[in-house]
Structures are given as structure tokens and as C-alpha cells.
py3Dmol code that shows the C-alpha trace and the ligand (Angstrom):
import py3Dmol

protein = """\
ATOM      1  CA  MET A   1      11.874 -25.792  -5.946  1.00  0.00           C
ATOM      2  CA  LEU A   2       9.463 -24.788  -3.198  1.00  0.00           C
ATOM      3  CA  ARG A   3       5.843 -25.669  -4.039  1.00  0.00           C
ATOM      4  CA  VAL A   4       3.745 -22.678  -3.052  1.00  0.00           C
ATOM      5  CA  GLY A   5      -0.032 -22.591  -2.558  1.00  0.00           C
ATOM      6  CA  VAL A   6      -1.779 -19.223  -2.370  1.00  0.00           C
ATOM      7  CA  LEU A   7      -5.100 -18.802  -0.541  1.00  0.00           C
ATOM      8  CA  VAL A   8      -7.281 -15.908  -1.657  1.00  0.00           C
ATOM      9  CA  SER A   9     -10.767 -14.443  -1.289  1.00  0.00           C
ATOM     10  CA  GLY A  10     -10.874 -11.323  -3.422  1.00  0.00           C
ATOM     11  CA  GLY A  11      -9.230  -9.280  -6.144  1.00  0.00           C
ATOM     12  CA  GLY A  12      -5.886 -11.008  -5.959  1.00  0.00           C
ATOM     13  CA  THR A  13      -3.538  -8.065  -6.513  1.00  0.00           C
ATOM     14  CA  ASN A  14      -1.095  -9.658  -4.082  1.00  0.00           C
ATOM     15  CA  LEU A  15      -1.332 -12.936  -5.972  1.00  0.00           C
ATOM     16  CA  GLN A  16      -0.642 -10.992  -9.166  1.00  0.00           C
ATOM     17  CA  ALA A  17       2.397  -9.361  -7.586  1.00  0.00           C
ATOM     18  CA  ILE A  18       3.740 -12.815  -6.727  1.00  0.00           C
ATOM     19  CA  LEU A  19       3.134 -14.138 -10.240  1.00  0.00           C
ATOM     20  CA  ASP A  20       4.747 -11.047 -11.800  1.00  0.00           C
ATOM     21  CA  ALA A  21       7.765 -11.378  -9.521  1.00  0.00           C
ATOM     22  CA  GLU A  22       8.120 -15.036 -10.467  1.00  0.00           C
ATOM     23  CA  LYS A  23       8.078 -14.111 -14.148  1.00  0.00           C
ATOM     24  CA  ALA A  24      10.595 -11.311 -13.645  1.00  0.00           C
ATOM     25  CA  GLY A  25      12.976 -13.634 -11.785  1.00  0.00           C
ATOM     26  CA  ARG A  26      12.537 -11.840  -8.471  1.00  0.00           C
ATOM     27  CA  ILE A  27      11.338 -15.083  -6.891  1.00  0.00           C
ATOM     28  CA  ARG A  28      13.822 -17.887  -7.314  1.00  0.00           C
ATOM     29  CA  ASN A  29      13.463 -21.531  -6.327  1.00  0.00           C
ATOM     30  CA  ALA A  30       9.740 -21.231  -5.572  1.00  0.00           C
ATOM     31  CA  LYS A  31       6.689 -21.598  -7.761  1.00  0.00           C
ATOM     32  CA  VAL A  32       2.988 -21.043  -7.211  1.00  0.00           C
ATOM     33  CA  VAL A  33       1.432 -24.373  -8.134  1.00  0.00           C
ATOM     34  CA  PHE A  34      -2.021 -24.013  -6.611  1.00  0.00           C
ATOM     35  CA  VAL A  35      -4.518 -21.271  -5.778  1.00  0.00           C
ATOM     36  CA  LEU A  36      -7.496 -21.860  -3.505  1.00  0.00           C
ATOM     37  CA  SER A  37     -10.385 -19.510  -2.846  1.00  0.00           C
ATOM     38  CA  ASN A  38     -13.359 -19.716  -0.506  1.00  0.00           C
ATOM     39  CA  ASN A  39     -15.258 -17.491  -2.912  1.00  0.00           C
ATOM     40  CA  SER A  40     -16.069 -18.635  -6.437  1.00  0.00           C
ATOM     41  CA  SER A  41     -16.354 -15.074  -7.785  1.00  0.00           C
ATOM     42  CA  ALA A  42     -12.928 -13.959  -6.519  1.00  0.00           C
ATOM     43  CA  TYR A  43     -11.100 -12.267  -9.387  1.00  0.00           C
ATOM     44  CA  ALA A  44      -7.940 -13.847  -8.009  1.00  0.00           C
ATOM     45  CA  LEU A  45      -9.153 -17.136  -9.507  1.00  0.00           C
ATOM     46  CA  VAL A  46      -9.252 -15.542 -12.973  1.00  0.00           C
ATOM     47  CA  ARG A  47      -5.693 -14.273 -12.502  1.00  0.00           C
ATOM     48  CA  ALA A  48      -4.531 -17.759 -11.475  1.00  0.00           C
ATOM     49  CA  LYS A  49      -6.245 -19.448 -14.422  1.00  0.00           C
ATOM     50  CA  GLN A  50      -4.738 -16.908 -16.820  1.00  0.00           C
ATOM     51  CA  ALA A  51      -1.337 -17.878 -15.466  1.00  0.00           C
ATOM     52  CA  GLY A  52      -2.114 -21.565 -16.012  1.00  0.00           C
ATOM     53  CA  ILE A  53      -2.226 -22.417 -12.316  1.00  0.00           C
ATOM     54  CA  ARG A  54      -4.527 -25.082 -10.953  1.00  0.00           C
ATOM     55  CA  THR A  55      -7.342 -23.542  -8.900  1.00  0.00           C
ATOM     56  CA  LEU A  56     -10.002 -24.772  -6.554  1.00  0.00           C
ATOM     57  CA  CYS A  57     -12.915 -23.121  -4.802  1.00  0.00           C
ATOM     58  CA  LEU A  58     -13.802 -24.519  -1.386  1.00  0.00           C
ATOM     59  CA  SER A  59     -16.702 -22.605   0.066  1.00  0.00           C
ATOM     60  CA  PRO A  60     -17.671 -23.203   3.698  1.00  0.00           C
ATOM     61  CA  ALA A  61     -21.296 -22.804   2.584  1.00  0.00           C
ATOM     62  CA  ALA A  62     -21.019 -25.966   0.488  1.00  0.00           C
ATOM     63  CA  PHE A  63     -20.334 -28.098   3.577  1.00  0.00           C
ATOM     64  CA  PRO A  64     -22.835 -29.300   6.187  1.00  0.00           C
ATOM     65  CA  ASP A  65     -20.727 -27.861   9.026  1.00  0.00           C
ATOM     66  CA  ARG A  66     -17.469 -26.082   9.780  1.00  0.00           C
ATOM     67  CA  ALA A  67     -15.664 -29.271  10.804  1.00  0.00           C
ATOM     68  CA  SER A  68     -16.199 -30.885   7.410  1.00  0.00           C
ATOM     69  CA  PHE A  69     -15.022 -27.720   5.644  1.00  0.00           C
ATOM     70  CA  HIS A  70     -11.892 -27.721   7.796  1.00  0.00           C
ATOM     71  CA  GLY A  71     -11.291 -31.404   7.020  1.00  0.00           C
ATOM     72  CA  ALA A  72     -11.640 -30.820   3.281  1.00  0.00           C
ATOM     73  CA  LEU A  73      -9.328 -27.802   3.404  1.00  0.00           C
ATOM     74  CA  LEU A  74      -6.629 -29.773   5.229  1.00  0.00           C
ATOM     75  CA  GLU A  75      -6.949 -32.742   2.899  1.00  0.00           C
ATOM     76  CA  THR A  76      -6.732 -30.519  -0.182  1.00  0.00           C
ATOM     77  CA  LEU A  77      -3.642 -28.655   1.015  1.00  0.00           C
ATOM     78  CA  GLN A  78      -1.895 -31.904   1.978  1.00  0.00           C
ATOM     79  CA  LYS A  79      -2.737 -33.542  -1.338  1.00  0.00           C
ATOM     80  CA  GLU A  80      -1.078 -30.659  -3.189  1.00  0.00           C
ATOM     81  CA  GLY A  81       2.223 -31.421  -1.433  1.00  0.00           C
ATOM     82  CA  LEU A  82       2.805 -27.777  -0.583  1.00  0.00           C
ATOM     83  CA  ASP A  83       5.996 -26.569   1.068  1.00  0.00           C
ATOM     84  CA  LEU A  84       4.671 -23.091   1.724  1.00  0.00           C
ATOM     85  CA  ILE A  85       1.159 -21.663   2.053  1.00  0.00           C
ATOM     86  CA  VAL A  86       0.688 -17.952   1.445  1.00  0.00           C
ATOM     87  CA  LEU A  87      -2.441 -16.187   2.682  1.00  0.00           C
ATOM     88  CA  ALA A  88      -2.945 -13.318   0.268  1.00  0.00           C
ATOM     89  CA  GLY A  89      -6.193 -11.704   1.325  1.00  0.00           C
ATOM     90  CA  PHE A  90      -7.768 -14.962   2.550  1.00  0.00           C
ATOM     91  CA  LEU A  91     -10.725 -13.981   4.692  1.00  0.00           C
ATOM     92  CA  VAL A  92     -11.314 -17.353   6.310  1.00  0.00           C
ATOM     93  CA  ARG A  93      -9.725 -18.025   9.685  1.00  0.00           C
ATOM     94  CA  VAL A  94      -7.231 -20.843   9.113  1.00  0.00           C
ATOM     95  CA  PRO A  95      -8.326 -23.817  11.246  1.00  0.00           C
ATOM     96  CA  GLU A  96      -6.032 -25.115  13.952  1.00  0.00           C
ATOM     97  CA  GLU A  97      -5.612 -28.512  12.317  1.00  0.00           C
ATOM     98  CA  VAL A  98      -4.192 -26.808   9.203  1.00  0.00           C
ATOM     99  CA  ILE A  99      -1.854 -24.641  11.310  1.00  0.00           C
ATOM    100  CA  ARG A 100      -0.661 -27.752  13.171  1.00  0.00           C
ATOM    101  CA  ALA A 101      -0.115 -29.755   9.972  1.00  0.00           C
ATOM    102  CA  PHE A 102       1.801 -26.887   8.315  1.00  0.00           C
ATOM    103  CA  ARG A 103       3.418 -25.451  11.460  1.00  0.00           C
ATOM    104  CA  GLY A 104       5.735 -22.588  10.506  1.00  0.00           C
ATOM    105  CA  ARG A 105       5.007 -23.039   6.800  1.00  0.00           C
ATOM    106  CA  ILE A 106       2.069 -20.614   6.470  1.00  0.00           C
ATOM    107  CA  ILE A 107       2.636 -16.885   6.009  1.00  0.00           C
ATOM    108  CA  ASN A 108       0.177 -14.007   5.851  1.00  0.00           C
ATOM    109  CA  ILE A 109       0.279 -10.412   4.681  1.00  0.00           C
ATOM    110  CA  HIS A 110      -1.529  -7.842   6.818  1.00  0.00           C
ATOM    111  CA  PRO A 111      -1.940  -4.202   5.756  1.00  0.00           C
ATOM    112  CA  SER A 112      -0.673  -2.525   8.936  1.00  0.00           C
ATOM    113  CA  LEU A 113       2.416  -2.486  11.106  1.00  0.00           C
ATOM    114  CA  ILE A 114       1.600  -5.350  13.473  1.00  0.00           C
ATOM    115  CA  PRO A 115       0.873  -5.171  16.427  1.00  0.00           C
ATOM    116  CA  SER A 116      -1.181  -2.103  15.457  1.00  0.00           C
ATOM    117  CA  PHE A 117      -4.591  -2.432  13.812  1.00  0.00           C
ATOM    118  CA  CYS A 118      -4.687  -6.210  13.641  1.00  0.00           C
ATOM    119  CA  GLY A 119      -6.631  -9.132  15.070  1.00  0.00           C
ATOM    120  CA  LYS A 120     -10.365  -9.698  15.172  1.00  0.00           C
ATOM    121  CA  GLY A 121     -12.365  -7.306  13.022  1.00  0.00           C
ATOM    122  CA  TYR A 122      -9.332  -5.699  11.403  1.00  0.00           C
ATOM    123  CA  HIS A 123      -9.589  -6.678   7.767  1.00  0.00           C
ATOM    124  CA  GLY A 124      -9.945  -4.897   4.450  1.00  0.00           C
ATOM    125  CA  ILE A 125     -10.780  -1.205   4.588  1.00  0.00           C
ATOM    126  CA  LYS A 126     -11.453  -1.391   8.362  1.00  0.00           C
ATOM    127  CA  VAL A 127      -7.716  -1.547   9.032  1.00  0.00           C
ATOM    128  CA  HIS A 128      -7.148   1.764   7.267  1.00  0.00           C
ATOM    129  CA  GLU A 129     -10.227   3.418   8.782  1.00  0.00           C
ATOM    130  CA  ALA A 130      -8.871   2.562  12.217  1.00  0.00           C
ATOM    131  CA  ALA A 131      -5.395   3.865  11.386  1.00  0.00           C
ATOM    132  CA  LEU A 132      -6.819   7.203  10.205  1.00  0.00           C
ATOM    133  CA  ARG A 133      -9.145   7.451  13.218  1.00  0.00           C
ATOM    134  CA  CYS A 134      -6.155   6.959  15.474  1.00  0.00           C
ATOM    135  CA  GLY A 135      -4.159   9.625  13.642  1.00  0.00           C
ATOM    136  CA  VAL A 136      -0.994   7.607  13.093  1.00  0.00           C
ATOM    137  CA  LYS A 137       1.582   9.271  10.855  1.00  0.00           C
ATOM    138  CA  VAL A 138       2.933   6.005   9.472  1.00  0.00           C
ATOM    139  CA  SER A 139       1.239   2.728   8.701  1.00  0.00           C
ATOM    140  CA  GLY A 140       2.449  -0.058   6.443  1.00  0.00           C
ATOM    141  CA  ALA A 141       2.327  -3.790   5.924  1.00  0.00           C
ATOM    142  CA  THR A 142       3.625  -6.898   7.660  1.00  0.00           C
ATOM    143  CA  VAL A 143       4.391 -10.424   6.514  1.00  0.00           C
ATOM    144  CA  HIS A 144       4.269 -12.858   9.399  1.00  0.00           C
ATOM    145  CA  VAL A 145       4.192 -16.554  10.143  1.00  0.00           C
ATOM    146  CA  VAL A 146       0.691 -17.775  10.938  1.00  0.00           C
ATOM    147  CA  ASP A 147       0.023 -19.287  14.343  1.00  0.00           C
ATOM    148  CA  GLU A 148      -3.174 -19.999  16.249  1.00  0.00           C
ATOM    149  CA  GLU A 149      -3.712 -16.343  17.176  1.00  0.00           C
ATOM    150  CA  LEU A 150      -5.020 -13.939  14.550  1.00  0.00           C
ATOM    151  CA  ASP A 151      -2.316 -11.700  12.965  1.00  0.00           C
ATOM    152  CA  HIS A 152       0.092 -12.747  15.697  1.00  0.00           C
ATOM    153  CA  GLY A 153       2.899 -15.097  14.573  1.00  0.00           C
ATOM    154  CA  ALA A 154       6.551 -14.148  14.162  1.00  0.00           C
ATOM    155  CA  ILE A 155       7.149 -11.105  12.001  1.00  0.00           C
ATOM    156  CA  LEU A 156       9.238 -11.775   8.889  1.00  0.00           C
ATOM    157  CA  LEU A 157       9.137  -8.468   7.007  1.00  0.00           C
ATOM    158  CA  GLN A 158       7.627  -5.033   7.557  1.00  0.00           C
ATOM    159  CA  ARG A 159       7.590  -1.850   5.548  1.00  0.00           C
ATOM    160  CA  ALA A 160       6.381   1.546   6.738  1.00  0.00           C
ATOM    161  CA  VAL A 161       4.277   3.837   4.550  1.00  0.00           C
ATOM    162  CA  GLU A 162       3.641   7.523   5.207  1.00  0.00           C
ATOM    163  CA  VAL A 163       0.097   8.584   6.127  1.00  0.00           C
ATOM    164  CA  ARG A 164      -0.847  11.894   4.502  1.00  0.00           C
ATOM    165  CA  ASP A 165      -3.120  14.568   5.945  1.00  0.00           C
ATOM    166  CA  ASP A 166      -5.572  14.235   3.075  1.00  0.00           C
ATOM    167  CA  ASP A 167      -5.674  10.422   3.045  1.00  0.00           C
ATOM    168  CA  THR A 168      -8.969   8.593   2.870  1.00  0.00           C
ATOM    169  CA  PRO A 169      -9.108   4.930   3.924  1.00  0.00           C
ATOM    170  CA  GLU A 170      -9.132   4.063   0.218  1.00  0.00           C
ATOM    171  CA  SER A 171      -6.114   6.186  -0.716  1.00  0.00           C
ATOM    172  CA  LEU A 172      -4.133   4.837   2.237  1.00  0.00           C
ATOM    173  CA  GLN A 173      -5.116   1.273   1.369  1.00  0.00           C
ATOM    174  CA  ARG A 174      -3.932   1.764  -2.198  1.00  0.00           C
ATOM    175  CA  ARG A 175      -0.598   3.369  -1.215  1.00  0.00           C
ATOM    176  CA  ILE A 176       0.126   0.591   1.282  1.00  0.00           C
ATOM    177  CA  MET A 177      -0.504  -1.977  -1.431  1.00  0.00           C
ATOM    178  CA  GLU A 178       1.662  -0.194  -3.989  1.00  0.00           C
ATOM    179  CA  GLU A 179       4.534   0.787  -1.707  1.00  0.00           C
ATOM    180  CA  ALA A 180       4.581  -2.138   0.675  1.00  0.00           C
ATOM    181  CA  GLU A 181       2.417  -5.197   0.100  1.00  0.00           C
ATOM    182  CA  TRP A 182       3.251  -5.902  -3.535  1.00  0.00           C
ATOM    183  CA  ASN A 183       6.953  -5.838  -2.725  1.00  0.00           C
ATOM    184  CA  LEU A 184       6.930  -7.529   0.650  1.00  0.00           C
ATOM    185  CA  LEU A 185       5.074 -10.701  -0.212  1.00  0.00           C
ATOM    186  CA  PRO A 186       7.279 -11.670  -3.197  1.00  0.00           C
ATOM    187  CA  ALA A 187      10.360 -10.702  -1.138  1.00  0.00           C
ATOM    188  CA  ALA A 188       9.215 -12.957   1.703  1.00  0.00           C
ATOM    189  CA  ILE A 189       8.702 -15.925  -0.628  1.00  0.00           C
ATOM    190  CA  ASP A 190      12.086 -15.376  -2.267  1.00  0.00           C
ATOM    191  CA  GLY A 191      13.712 -14.942   1.127  1.00  0.00           C
ATOM    192  CA  ILE A 192      12.219 -18.168   2.447  1.00  0.00           C
ATOM    193  CA  ALA A 193      13.037 -20.139  -0.693  1.00  0.00           C
ATOM    194  CA  ASN A 194      16.638 -19.010  -0.697  1.00  0.00           C
ATOM    195  CA  GLY A 195      17.495 -19.146   2.978  1.00  0.00           C
ATOM    196  CA  LYS A 196      17.659 -15.373   3.362  1.00  0.00           C
ATOM    197  CA  LEU A 197      14.863 -15.285   5.909  1.00  0.00           C
ATOM    198  CA  LYS A 198      15.331 -17.284   9.044  1.00  0.00           C
ATOM    199  CA  TRP A 199      11.663 -18.114   9.118  1.00  0.00           C
ATOM    200  CA  LYS A 200      11.923 -21.468  10.922  1.00  0.00           C
ATOM    201  CA  GLU A 201      13.763 -19.829  13.818  1.00  0.00           C
ATOM    202  CA  ALA A 202      11.375 -16.899  13.695  1.00  0.00           C
ATOM    203  CA  SER A 203       8.353 -19.145  13.935  1.00  0.00           C
ATOM    204  CA  GLU A 204       9.717 -20.691  17.115  1.00  0.00           C
ATOM    205  CA  ARG A 205      10.304 -17.296  18.694  1.00  0.00           C
ATOM    206  CA  ARG A 206       6.736 -16.402  19.597  1.00  0.00           C
TER     207      ARG A 206
END
"""
ligand_1 = """\
14
GRF
C -4.616 -6.945 1.126
O -4.720 -5.641 1.622
C -3.977 -7.834 2.149
O -3.015 -7.205 2.925
C -5.151 -8.202 2.998
O -6.209 -8.366 2.082
C -5.986 -7.570 0.928
C -6.056 -8.471 -0.271
O -6.034 -7.775 -1.483
N -4.846 -9.334 3.824
P -5.854 -8.575 -2.848
O -6.961 -9.600 -2.957
O -4.500 -9.205 -2.862
O -5.986 -7.523 -3.920
"""
view = py3Dmol.view(width=600, height=400)
view.addModel(protein, "pdb")
view.setStyle({"model": 0}, {"cartoon": {"style": "trace"}})
view.addModel(ligand_1, "xyz")
view.setStyle({"model": 1}, {"stick": {}})
view.zoomTo()
view.show()
């Protein structure tokens, strides 16, 4: 059984999708055992507690400097004995020491078809604003392995979503969540846990 930790900052609909998939048997041989947030008012923490999962809030603001926050984050994740770390709307840049310690074992979901609309500054609604500004006819979501570069590591799964003429950033964001994100992230965890995704090889590719 793969021990999965999920890192969150906000509403936690992706976390919920993972928990629902676990319950429905769509994720086999993996279990979310720990949820960490940088933000104590993240609704994702409520969802985790309701599901009986251990939670912790580690806020950078509670530490004297960034280095001590990074140290505490690494120590916490190691103590939990996690096999897989899932970034599900985690708005903190994962420090290099964590990436090194969990090389190839951290995945992220990004709400666009990488390499479009990703990297610095592309988070939340900004991703969808940029996609609409550009006039793309399809957008989507990507699950990728996390490496030192933002939204860059090997791509594991992608799903395209149609952009409609009357879309607003909010309507596009919602459709991408419903049609892509909430399926892709559970599918990635199940794929990794059951050897269907060659994620180790993929993480060495880039
Ligand atoms: C999602 O759009 C995800 O792709 C992005 O942040 C958002 C998190 O939403 N990385 P939620 O907290 O899972 O509802």
C-alpha cells in the first residue's frame, strides 16, 4: 500500500476527488494518510479531517526565515514515511531539498496543457485568463513529476478540454476541473500505485 501525502493551500476539490476515488475503489493500493497545508483556513483541511486523515498546517509565516520553514517541511514529510507526495493546489514552491529527498516521487496537477500557460505567475485563475487572452481553442490539465523547475517535470497524464466562445476564466476553470483535473489526479495515483504509469522512467527523461 502506497502511503500518499497531499499538499494543499485552498478549497481542496482535487483532494476530495482523490478521497472519493479511493472510496469508490478507483484508487487501489494507495491511501492518503496525511494532508499538509501552508494555510490554516484552507477548506481542504476540513475535507481531510472529515475523512479522518491526519492534517498539519505549516505556515512559512510562523518561521523566522525560509530556510527553517523548508527544514521543517522536509522533516515532516520524511517523518510521515510517504511513498508519494501529491501537490493538489499547493501554492508554495517546493524547496530543492524536498525535491532531492523525494526525487521522482512528487507529482503536481496544473490546469493547462503544459508547456502552455505554466511556470512563474501562472496559478489559479491567471492560467485561464491567459488561455482566453491567447485565444486557444483547447486547454486542459496536466499531471507531471515535480523537478526543480516550475511546472516542468516529466508529463504523466494530460487531458484536453474544449474552450468555448462564451467562456469566462471562471467557467473555463470549472470545466477543466470537472472534465480533466478530478479524473486525472486519481488516475495518476492509481496508475503509479499499480505499475500502469512508468513514472520512474518518465522522471528520468527530462
Ligand atoms: C487546481 O486548479 C489545480 O490544478 C491547481 O490549483 C487548483 C486547486 O484547486 N494547481 P483545489 O484546491 O483542488 O480545489
